[in-house]
N, C-alpha and C positions, 0 to 999 in steps of 0.2 A: 308446445304448451301454450296456448292462447290464454288462458284465464288464470294460469298458474305461477306462483312466484317460489323460489326456493326457501325454504327454512333453513337458517343458518345460526339462530342465537340459541344457546344453551338453554337459558332460561325458558324459551318458548316450548322447547321439548320436554323439560322438567315439568312445566305446568300442564301440559298434554298428558304426560305419564301419571302425574298426581290428580289431576282433577277431570281430565277427559274421559270420554266412554271409550270402551274397548270391545274388539271382536278378534277371535283368534281361530286360526286353523292349524293343521301339522306342520305347514311351512312359513307360514306369515302370521303377523300379529298386526292389526289397524287400530291406531289411537286416532280420535276424531273429536273436534269440538266446533261448535258453531260461534262465528265471530260476528257475523251481521255485516261484514265488509262485502265489497263486490268481487274481491278476488279470492282464490283460494290459495293457501300456502301448503307445500309439500315437502317433507323431510324424509330421507330414507337413512335406516339406520341397519349396517350390516357389520356385526362384530368380529373381532379377530378370531374368534373360534372356528369361524366358518373357512378359513384358510388364508392363503397369501393374498397379497394386493390383487393379482391377477384374477383370482376366484371371485374375490369380494366385488371387484368392479364388473366383473361379468354379470353377476347377480343384479347388481345395480341398473345396468344396462337394460337387462331384461324387465326389471321393475318399473323402469322408468318408460320404456316402450309400451308396456301394457296399458299404463296409466295414461300416456298420450292418446292411446287408441280409444280409451273410455272416457276420456275428459268431456267430450261434447254432450254425453248423456248424463254427467254428474252435475249435482247442486252446485252452486257458487258460494262462497261466503264460509269456508270450513278451513281449520287447521288440520293437517292429515299428517299423520307419521306412519309410515309402513316399516316395520321391525323384520328384517330376515331371521328364522330361527334356523337351527341346525339341520333340519331337513331340507331346507331350501338349497343347500349345497349339492345334493343329488338330484333335486327336482328338475325336469326338463321345462321348457318354455310353456307348453300347453298345461301343465299340472300347475305352474304359478299362475297361468292366466285364468283358469278356473277356480283356483282358490281366492284370487284377490277378485274377482267378480261375485263370489259368493260374498265376500266380508263386505264389498259395496252394498250389495242386496240386503244382508242381514242388517247393514246399519243405516238403511233407509236413504242411502246417499245418492240414488239415481232419482233423476227428473221424473215425476208422474209414474213411478213404477215400470219404467222403461228398461229394466237390467236384463241383460242377456247373459243367462247363465248356461 
């Protein structure tokens, strides 16, 4: 992930949940907010409701890979949090990929409308 830094601070997550914009799909929710900086910060949230650590980490790996492949087409200078919802547990890679691309498109996060849904 060339342009992206991990989000780790709880206060930044809370600020995004409270003041950021949101887009949702059956398996995922995307919270985003423009920062004006040159880098994008990404946070992933997968709650314990989704299963054991093995299941949660598998979901995070899938989401991280989907984001890595889409990153060159995304605008820089945003804080992003991707929240896995309960349906993400049973969703395959292609379903998660399709939903995340739709969320990016709905949020206008693609550079000059280059979204590939």
